[in-house]
Each structure stands twice: as C-alpha cells, then as structure tokens.
C-alpha positions in Angstrom: -129.0 35.6 -15.3 -132.6 35.0 -16.3 -135.1 32.8 -14.4 -138.4 31.5 -15.5 -140.9 30.7 -12.7 -143.9 28.5 -13.6 -146.3 28.9 -10.8 -150.1 29.4 -10.8 -150.6 30.9 -7.4 -150.3 34.7 -8.1 -149.3 35.8 -4.6 -146.5 33.2 -4.3 -145.4 33.9 -7.9 -145.1 37.6 -7.2 -143.2 37.0 -3.9 -140.7 34.7 -5.5 -140.2 36.9 -8.6 -139.6 39.9 -6.2 -136.9 37.9 -4.4 -135.2 37.0 -7.6 -135.3 40.6 -8.9 -133.9 42.0 -5.7 -131.1 39.5 -6.0 -130.1 40.8 -9.4 -131.8 38.2 -11.6 -134.2 38.7 -14.4 -137.5 37.0 -13.6 -140.5 36.1 -15.8 -143.6 34.3 -14.6 -145.8 31.7 -16.4 -149.0 30.8 -14.7 -149.9 27.8 -16.9 -148.0 24.7 -18.0 -148.7 25.5 -21.7 -147.2 29.0 -21.4 -144.3 27.6 -19.2 -143.4 25.0 -21.7 -143.2 27.4 -24.6 -141.2 29.9 -22.6 -138.8 27.3 -21.2 -138.1 26.0 -24.7 -137.3 29.4 -26.0 -133.6 29.3 -24.9 -134.1 32.6 -23.0 -133.6 31.2 -19.5 -130.7 30.0 -17.4 -132.9 28.1 -15.0 -136.6 27.1 -14.6 -138.4 27.0 -11.2 -141.3 24.7 -11.8 -144.4 24.0 -9.7 -145.7 20.5 -10.0 -149.4 21.3 -9.5 -150.5 23.5 -12.5 -154.0 24.1 -13.7 -153.7 22.7 -17.3 -151.0 20.1 -17.1 -148.8 18.5 -14.5 -145.4 20.1 -14.0 -144.0 16.6 -14.3 -145.5 16.3 -17.8 -144.1 19.7 -18.7 -140.7 18.6 -17.5 -140.9 15.3 -19.5 -142.0 17.2 -22.7 -139.1 19.7 -22.2 -136.5 16.9 -21.9 -138.0 14.9 -24.7 -137.5 18.0 -26.9 -133.8 18.0 -26.1 -133.9 21.1 -23.8 -131.2 21.0 -21.2 -132.1 24.1 -19.2 -131.7 23.4 -15.5 -135.0 22.8 -13.7 -135.7 23.0 -10.0 -139.1 21.6 -8.9 -141.0 23.6 -6.3 -143.8 21.6 -4.6 -145.5 21.0 -1.3 -145.1 17.3 -1.8 -142.2 16.2 0.3 -142.3 12.4 0.1 -139.2 10.5 -1.0 -141.2 8.9 -3.9 -142.1 12.4 -5.2 -138.5 13.6 -5.1 -137.3 10.4 -6.9 -140.0 10.7 -9.6 -139.1 14.4 -10.2 -135.4 13.7 -10.5 -136.1 10.7 -12.8 -138.3 12.9 -15.0 -135.3 15.1 -15.6 -135.3 17.7 -12.8 -131.9 19.0 -11.6 -133.0 19.7 -8.1 -136.1 19.6 -5.8 -137.1 22.2 -3.3 -140.1 21.6 -1.0 -142.4 24.4 -0.1 -142.2 26.4 2.1 -138.6 27.4 1.5 -136.3 30.1 2.6 -135.1 32.7 0.1 -131.5 32.1 0.8 -131.8 28.4 0.1 -133.6 29.0 -3.2 -130.9 31.4 -4.3 -128.2 28.9 -3.3 -129.8 26.1 -5.3 -130.1 28.4 -8.3 -126.4 29.1 -8.1 -125.6 25.4 -7.8 -127.6 24.2 -10.8 -126.5 27.0 -13.1 -122.8 26.3 -12.7 -121.2 25.2 -15.9 -117.8 23.5 -16.5 -116.6 26.5 -18.4 -117.7 29.1 -15.9 -117.5 29.8 -12.2 -120.3 31.6 -10.4 -119.5 34.1 -7.6 -122.7 35.6 -6.3 -124.2 37.4 -9.3 -120.9 37.5 -11.2 -119.6 34.8 -13.4 -116.0 34.0 -14.6 -115.1 32.4 -17.9 -112.3 32.6 -20.5 -110.3 35.0 -18.4 -113.1 37.5 -17.8 -115.4 38.3 -14.9 -118.8 39.7 -15.7 -120.9 41.4 -13.0 -124.4 41.3 -14.3 -125.8 43.6 -11.6 -123.2 46.4 -12.3 -123.1 45.6 -16.0 -119.3 45.6 -16.0 -116.7 43.1 -17.3 -113.1 42.9 -16.3 -110.2 40.8 -17.6 -108.2 38.6 -15.2 -105.3 40.6 -13.8 -106.8 43.9 -14.9 -108.4 46.1 -12.2 -110.2 48.3 -14.7 -113.7 47.2 -15.6 -115.4 47.9 -18.9 -119.0 49.3 -18.7 -121.6 47.6 -20.8 -125.2 48.4 -21.7 -127.9 46.1 -20.3 -128.3 44.3 -23.6 -124.5 43.9 -24.1 -124.2 42.4 -20.6 -127.1 40.0 -21.3 -125.5 38.9 -24.6 -122.1 38.5 -23.1 -123.5 36.5 -20.1 -125.3 34.1 -22.5 -122.1 33.5 -24.4 -119.9 33.2 -21.2 -122.3 30.6 -19.7 -121.7 28.4 -22.7 -118.1 29.4 -23.4 -116.6 27.4 -26.2 -120.0 26.2 -27.5 -122.1 27.7 -30.2 -125.3 29.5 -29.0 -128.1 29.8 -31.5 -129.2 33.2 -32.8 -132.8 32.5 -31.7 -131.6 31.7 -28.1 -129.6 34.9 -28.0 -132.4 37.0 -29.3 -134.8 35.5 -26.8 -132.3 36.1 -24.0 -131.7 39.7 -24.9 -135.1 40.9 -26.1 -137.3 38.4 -24.3 -139.1 35.2 -25.6 -142.2 37.1 -26.7 -140.5 39.8 -28.8 -139.9 39.2 -32.5 -136.5 40.8 -32.9 -134.9 41.3 -36.3 -131.6 39.3 -36.7 -129.9 42.5 -37.9 -130.4 43.9 -34.4 -128.4 41.0 -33.0 -125.7 41.3 -35.6 -125.3 45.0 -34.7 -125.2 44.2 -31.0 -122.5 41.5 -31.5 -120.4 43.9 -33.6 -120.5 46.6 -30.9 -119.6 44.1 -28.2 -116.8 42.7 -30.2 -115.3 46.1 -30.7 -115.6 46.9 -26.9 -113.9 43.6 -25.9 -111.1 44.1 -28.5 -110.5 47.7 -27.4 -110.0 46.7 -23.8 -107.7 43.8 -24.7 -110.0 41.0 -23.6 -108.5 37.5 -24.0 -111.5 36.3 -25.9 -113.3 36.8 -29.2 -116.8 36.2 -30.4 -116.8 33.9 -33.4 -119.6 33.6 -35.9 -120.7 30.0 -36.4 -122.3 29.9 -39.8 -125.9 28.6 -39.9 -126.0 28.5 -36.1 -125.1 31.7 -34.2 -122.1 32.8 -32.1 -119.6 31.4 -29.6 -117.1 32.9 -27.2 -113.6 31.5 -27.5 -110.2 32.3 -26.1 -107.8 34.1 -28.4 
C-alpha cells in the first residue's frame, strides 16, 4: 500500500513517514499544497494524509480541488484544529476521516486500514484478500484460498497486483498503474508495464490462481475471476 503525506513541518513529516515505512507501507511526502495536489491526482496512492495548514494553499482547498477533478482516493485530514465545526467542514469538503494532532501511531494506522477497505477486498494487517487470493505486500507473496503454498513476487509485481486487487473487477488506467509501480515522478514507458503484466499473468496462471488479468482496450487492466 502506498501513502502520500502532505505536511509542511519537516520533523513531523519525517516521523510519520518513518512510522508508515516501518509498518510496511510505501510513503512519499509533499511539503506544499501544489506538489501534494499533483501527486494525489496521479493515481499512485491508496490514501492521502493531508495537513490543513500548508504554506501555499489550504489543505481544504486542495481537498476540494481533488474532489472536483473526480479523484476518489481516500483522504484523512491531520490537523491541530479539534473543533466540531472544523471536523464537519473537512468531511463536507470530501474528507473520509479526520485525525486531530497529536495522534498515536496505532490510531493512525487503524484509520488508514479503515478508509482503504474496498467492497471487493478485505484488509488483514498489511495483507489484502480479493478474488480468492491473499497478497502479503510486506513479504511479497500471494497465495490462493485453500492453497498453503505462496508464490513469491518481485517488488514491482507485488505493487502491480496490489493495485489491481484493490480495485478488483474494475479497470485501472495504465497511467495509474505506472505511477503506482514506478512512482508519480518517473516517466515510464508503457512497454515496461506491458512486460510486467505479461510476466505476472504467467506466474498467476502457473500457480493455478482463480483470477486473470484482462486487458481493457483504451484504458488499462483489470483483475477478474476465471
């Protein structure tokens, strides 16, 4: 799972990013609203942790712009403001949750797990289950339901499969997959994605996985049950 933290206080940003990485998440940091908006809209992240007080624009404005652009990535607001009115305003602006500062690491991680659950998936710690498969992102292994043997994946294969499992049954754009696997700032060739998908398809088929990766012409790929 990949998390974007939009926070302009370097010490706090570093501390939160370290908590996320030690818990098995990928974590990137944006220190301005402008950078945060561009990164959040890239499709590379499963959740955004957003500070309201930013140097160049309000986190609330960033959130409104993100939602106005049709982006549905879950957003958790992080702020020292604890009034009911502030919480209501944040939720009305499109936030999925609201966590007042200071907060405990365990609560932050629990809220991330809560907002990133999808109808097609079930989260168990750092592992997710969908379409009869269980992916452990930390160990980079995937196992089929009822099969004790786990298939080992490379880091990029695991990232690609996780992105597809989290939206199982729905098409995921090529641009979103490339941003997820290679990062939102890397200009990856689409051929690299096609090769990665081909290799992952072969691995899943070889181990008898109950799913397949379909190509959605003009869009990208989706994971469906056989």
